[in-house]
C-alpha positions as CSV (number, residue, x, y, z in Angstrom):
1,M,0.0,0.0,0.0
2,V,1.4,3.4,-0.9
3,Y,-0.1,6.5,0.8
4,Y,0.3,10.2,1.0
5,K,2.0,11.2,4.2
6,S,2.2,15.0,4.3
7,E,4.0,17.9,2.7
8,K,4.1,16.1,-0.7
9,C,5.8,12.9,0.7
10,Y,4.8,9.3,0.3
11,Q,5.3,6.1,2.3
12,Y,4.5,2.5,1.8
13,A,3.4,-0.4,4.0
14,I,3.2,-4.1,3.5
15,I,0.4,-6.0,5.2
16,F,0.9,-9.7,5.7
17,G,-1.6,-12.5,5.7
18,D,-1.5,-12.7,9.5
19,G,-2.4,-9.1,9.9
20,S,1.1,-7.8,10.8
21,I,2.3,-4.7,9.1
22,Y,5.8,-3.7,7.9
23,Q,6.0,0.1,7.6
24,P,9.5,1.6,7.2
25,D,10.2,5.2,8.3
26,E,11.6,6.3,5.0
27,I,9.6,8.9,3.0
28,Y,9.7,9.3,-0.8
29,P,9.1,12.4,-3.0
30,T,6.7,10.6,-5.3
31,A,4.2,7.8,-5.1
32,K,6.0,6.1,-8.0
33,K,9.2,5.9,-6.0
34,A,7.5,4.6,-2.9
35,L,5.7,1.9,-5.1
36,K,9.0,0.8,-6.7
37,L,10.8,0.4,-3.4
38,G,7.7,-1.3,-1.8
39,R,7.7,-3.8,-4.6
40,Q,11.4,-4.4,-4.1
41,S,10.8,-5.0,-0.4
42,I,8.1,-7.5,-1.2
43,Q,10.4,-9.4,-3.6
44,Y,13.2,-9.4,-1.0
45,L,10.8,-10.7,1.7
46,R,9.4,-13.3,-0.6
47,N,12.9,-14.6,-1.3
48,Y,13.8,-14.5,2.4
49,F,10.9,-16.6,3.4
50,L,11.1,-19.2,0.6
């Protein structure tokens, strides 16, 4: 999930099947950048748990 934070900044969060949430503190200048890094995080986590 990518969302608008404040002052033209975006963040992302990953919600797992068990209801837990991973939400890093980093902020990004565009939704596109937050989405890109969020997808990279999902891929990393997928590889880590497989």
